[in-house]
C-alpha positions in Angstrom: 103.9 142.2 -24.5 103.6 145.5 -26.0 106.7 147.4 -26.8 104.8 150.7 -25.1 104.6 148.4 -21.9 107.9 147.3 -21.9 109.6 151.0 -22.5 107.1 152.7 -20.1 108.0 150.1 -17.6 111.7 150.5 -17.8 111.5 154.1 -17.6 109.3 154.1 -14.7 111.9 151.5 -13.1 115.2 153.6 -14.0 113.6 156.8 -12.4 112.3 155.0 -9.0 115.9 153.5 -8.6 117.7 157.1 -9.2 115.1 158.9 -7.0 115.5 155.9 -4.3 119.4 156.0 -4.4 119.4 160.1 -4.1 116.9 160.1 -1.3 116.0 163.4 0.5 114.1 165.6 -1.6 114.9 164.2 -4.9 112.9 161.1 -3.6 110.3 163.3 -2.0 109.6 165.3 -5.3 109.2 161.8 -6.9 106.6 160.3 -4.6 104.8 164.0 -4.6 104.1 163.5 -8.1 103.1 159.9 -7.9 100.6 160.7 -5.3 99.1 163.9 -6.7 98.6 161.8 -9.8 97.1 158.6 -7.9 94.8 160.7 -6.0 93.4 162.6 -8.9 92.3 159.1 -10.2 91.0 157.8 -6.9 88.9 160.8 -6.7 87.7 160.4 -10.3 86.7 157.0 -9.4 84.8 158.3 -6.5 83.1 161.0 -8.6 82.0 158.0 -10.9 79.6 157.0 -8.0 78.1 160.1 -7.5 80.0 161.4 -4.7 81.4 164.9 -4.2 84.5 164.7 -2.1 86.9 167.6 -0.9 89.4 166.7 -3.9 91.6 169.9 -3.8 91.7 170.3 -0.2 92.8 166.3 0.4 95.4 166.8 -2.6 96.9 169.8 -0.5 97.0 168.3 2.9 98.6 165.2 1.2 101.4 167.1 -0.2 102.0 168.9 3.2 102.2 165.9 4.9 105.0 164.8 2.4 106.9 167.7 3.3 106.3 167.1 7.0 107.8 163.7 6.6 111.0 164.7 4.8 111.5 167.4 7.4 110.7 165.3 10.5 109.1 161.9 10.0 108.0 161.8 13.8 105.6 164.4 13.2 103.9 162.9 10.4 101.5 161.0 12.6 100.7 164.3 14.5 99.8 166.0 11.1 97.3 163.4 9.9 94.5 164.2 12.3 95.2 167.7 11.8 94.9 167.2 7.9 91.5 165.2 8.6 90.2 168.1 10.4 90.9 170.2 7.9 89.3 168.2 5.1 86.2 167.9 7.5 86.2 171.5 8.0 85.9 172.2 4.3 83.2 169.9 3.6 81.1 171.2 6.6 81.3 174.7 5.5 80.9 174.2 1.6 77.9 175.9 0.5 76.7 172.2 -1.0 75.9 170.1 2.2 78.0 167.2 2.1 77.0 163.7 2.6 78.5 160.8 4.6 80.0 159.5 1.6 81.4 162.4 0.4 83.4 162.9 3.8 83.9 158.8 4.0 85.6 159.3 0.5 87.5 162.0 1.4 88.8 160.6 4.3 89.9 157.4 2.9 91.2 159.2 -0.3 93.8 161.0 2.4 94.6 157.5 4.4 94.5 155.6 1.0 96.4 157.3 -1.5 98.2 160.0 0.9 99.1 159.0 4.6 100.0 155.2 3.7 102.1 155.9 0.5 104.0 158.6 2.7 105.7 156.0 4.7 108.0 155.5 1.4 109.4 158.9 2.5 109.5 158.1 5.8 111.4 154.7 5.4 114.2 156.0 2.8 114.8 159.1 5.0 115.9 156.8 8.4 119.7 157.7 8.7 118.9 159.9 5.6 120.1 163.3 7.4 123.0 161.8 8.9 124.5 160.5 5.9 123.6 163.0 3.2 126.6 164.2 0.9 124.5 166.0 -1.9 122.4 169.2 -2.0 118.9 168.8 -0.8 119.3 166.1 1.7 120.7 163.6 -1.4 122.9 160.9 -1.0 125.2 159.2 -3.4 127.4 156.2 -2.5 131.1 156.9 -2.6 133.7 154.7 -2.6 137.5 155.5 -1.4 140.2 154.9 -3.5 142.6 154.6 -0.4 140.9 151.9 1.2 141.5 148.4 -0.3 138.1 146.4 0.8 135.1 145.3 -1.1 131.8 147.2 -1.2 129.5 146.3 1.4 125.9 146.7 1.0 125.2 146.6 4.8 127.4 149.8 4.7 124.7 151.7 2.9 122.1 153.9 5.0 119.3 151.9 6.2 116.4 153.7 4.6 118.4 153.3 1.2 118.6 149.3 1.6 115.3 148.9 3.2 113.6 150.7 0.2 115.5 148.8 -2.4 114.9 145.6 -0.5 111.1 146.3 -0.4 111.0 147.2 -4.4 112.7 144.1 -5.3 110.3 141.7 -3.3 107.2 143.4 -4.7 108.9 143.0 -8.2 109.5 139.6 -7.4 106.1 139.3 -6.1 104.6 140.8 -9.4 106.7 138.9 -11.9 106.4 135.5 -10.0 102.4 135.9 -9.9 102.3 137.4 -13.7 104.0 134.5 -15.2 102.9 131.3 -13.3 99.4 132.6 -13.2 99.2 133.4 -17.1 100.6 129.9 -17.9 99.9 127.7 -15.1 97.1 129.4 -13.3 93.8 127.6 -12.8 92.0 128.3 -9.6 90.7 131.8 -9.5 91.9 133.8 -6.3 88.9 136.3 -5.6 85.8 137.2 -7.6 87.4 140.8 -7.3 89.5 140.0 -9.7 88.9 137.0 -12.0 92.5 136.8 -13.7 94.4 136.4 -10.4 94.9 133.0 -9.5 95.8 131.1 -6.2 98.9 129.5 -8.1 100.2 132.8 -9.5 99.8 134.4 -5.9 101.4 131.7 -4.2 104.5 131.6 -6.4 104.4 135.5 -6.3 104.7 135.2 -2.3 107.5 132.8 -2.6 109.4 135.0 -5.0 109.0 137.8 -2.4 110.2 135.8 0.4 113.4 134.3 -1.4 114.1 137.7 -2.7 114.1 138.9 1.4 116.0 136.1 2.5 118.9 137.1 0.3 118.7 140.4 1.1 118.6 139.7 4.9 121.8 137.8 4.3 123.6 140.6 2.5 122.4 143.4 5.2 123.6 141.1 7.8 120.2 140.9 9.6 120.1 138.4 12.4 118.6 134.9 11.7 118.4 135.9 8.0 116.4 133.2 7.1 113.7 133.1 9.6 113.8 137.2 9.4 113.9 137.2 5.7 111.5 134.9 5.2 109.0 136.9 7.6 109.8 140.1 5.9 109.1 138.5 2.5 106.0 136.9 3.5 104.7 140.3 4.8 105.5 141.9 1.5 104.0 139.6 -0.5 100.9 139.1 1.1 100.7 143.2 1.5 101.6 143.2 -2.1 98.2 141.1 -3.0 96.1 142.9 -0.6 97.1 146.5 -2.4 96.3 144.6 -5.6 92.6 143.7 -4.7 92.0 146.6 -3.2 92.5 148.8 -6.2 91.0 146.0 -8.4 87.5 146.5 -5.9 87.8 150.4 -6.1 87.8 149.9 -10.1 85.2 147.2 -10.4 82.7 149.3 -8.0 83.2 152.4 -10.1 82.8 150.2 -13.1 85.9 150.9 -15.1 88.7 148.8 -16.4 91.9 150.9 -15.4 92.2 153.8 -13.0 93.5 155.9 -16.3 95.5 155.9 -19.4 98.4 158.1 -18.1 100.9 155.1 -18.6 101.5 153.6 -22.1 100.4 150.0 -22.0 100.0 150.0 -18.0 96.6 152.0 -17.4 97.0 154.9 -14.9 99.4 155.5 -11.5 97.0 153.5 -9.4 97.3 150.2 -11.6 100.9 150.4 -11.3 101.3 151.3 -7.6 98.6 149.4 -5.7 101.0 146.9 -4.4 103.3 149.6 -2.9 100.5 151.1 -1.1 100.2 148.5 2.0 103.7 147.4 2.1 105.7 150.7 3.2 104.3 151.1 6.8 104.8 147.4 7.5 108.4 147.2 6.4 108.8 151.1 8.1 108.2 149.7 11.3 109.8 146.4 11.2 113.0 148.1 10.4 112.6 151.1 13.2 110.8 148.9 15.9 111.3 145.3 15.7 114.4 144.8 13.9 116.4 147.0 16.7 114.9 144.3 19.5 116.7 141.2 17.5 
């Protein structure tokens, strides 16, 4: 593996972990940059197909959506149709008549690279306002030296632990799929991405399940084996679907990578495709299903 790929990967993981632990606006700023760069790559793929989307308008409303998610996550779903309306309004009243493809690509850009990733901000923000101890809504774990007891992971904010666990499951799925697929994979998974194999995908999902079960025990979730396995399976499958979806977009646009921003890795979408579909699923599990259990 090239050193440029290793170094850039370490830097990206370090930044992600620091921003995730701090939360608040620190986490939002990181995702604002990721979403902005990812949307630009998406619209470059769209333009390569001859479409003329409302790129600037979509970029603006997606950043607005992130701000709303940070201030009040409950308003995000209400803002989404407003953002879509603004995009259509722009396309309808621009000098050049827009096509169905232009409108569809713009709305897909908002949903795929704006709305779905915004769930990461919503998930990290769970309990964030109540436990903030830094400026800009940030949080830093603190140990009280006067209390002689071991530190418990379950005592951390739910948003922080859910986000970190989701990251770990995705990483386990990616690493497991890469290693097994490279050395033992023989059965192609899909024509969309010929290098991916059934063996790699299966081992990646198993890796995600094992990590999620360990996380369920640490977080003291009810029925940790069953609940952890369900969460790990969901994340593993969603990670694969996100990867294949981005591969389909690149194949249709006729490019190998979505960009060349990250040395040895390609573009932002090439590195974050596994994260797009996972956040909404885990967010609703933590906020809706887990309380019922």
